[in-house]
KERO-403080 format. One record per residue (C-alpha): z, y, x. Coordinates in Angstrom, 2 decimals. Last residue first. Layout:
<nodes>
NODE         z         y         x
NODE         Z         Y         X
...
</nodes>
This chain:
<nodes>
NODE         z         y         x
NODE     45.59      7.09      9.78
NODE     46.30     10.82     10.15
NODE     42.63     11.78      9.68
NODE     42.65     10.76      5.96
NODE     39.07     10.27      4.83
NODE     37.34     12.19      2.04
NODE     34.15     12.96      3.99
NODE     35.09     16.61      4.53
NODE     38.53     15.44      5.66
NODE     36.72     13.62      8.49
NODE     36.41     16.97     10.25
NODE     40.15     16.71     11.02
NODE     39.58     13.85     13.45
NODE     37.37     16.12     15.54
NODE     33.59     16.12     15.87
NODE     32.14     19.24     17.43
NODE     30.72     21.60     14.86
NODE     27.09     21.64     13.87
NODE     25.11     24.74     14.87
NODE     24.69     27.30     12.11
NODE     26.40     30.27     13.73
NODE     24.49     29.72     16.93
NODE     21.28     30.49     15.00
NODE     21.96     34.22     15.28
NODE     21.13     34.14     18.94
NODE     22.62     37.14     20.69
NODE     19.33     37.96     22.36
NODE     17.51     38.04     19.02
NODE     20.03     40.45     17.59
NODE     19.86     42.74     20.59
NODE     16.06     42.90     20.44
NODE     16.21     43.76     16.73
NODE     18.64     46.58     17.43
NODE     16.49     48.08     20.19
NODE     13.26     47.86     18.18
NODE     14.90     49.52     15.18
NODE     16.33     52.27     17.38
NODE     12.90     52.83     18.91
NODE     11.37     53.21     15.45
NODE     14.11     55.59     14.35
NODE     13.56     57.66     17.51
NODE      9.81     57.78     16.90
NODE     10.25     58.90     13.29
NODE     12.68     61.63     14.30
NODE     10.48     62.78     17.17
NODE      7.45     62.90     14.87
NODE      9.36     65.02     12.37
NODE     10.44     67.42     15.11
NODE      6.89     67.68     16.45
NODE      5.55     68.48     12.98
NODE      7.97     71.39     12.67
</nodes>
């Protein structure tokens, strides 16, 4: 019974390590990089991009 509990805890630990490694590889900071400048981004500054 103790071996089964240890296997469950070990598998959960390995799953946590695996998921955290995948998240760091993907690079969550890419979501927060500034966008490339286009004329339509000037709408955020209150300017008309059609002029």
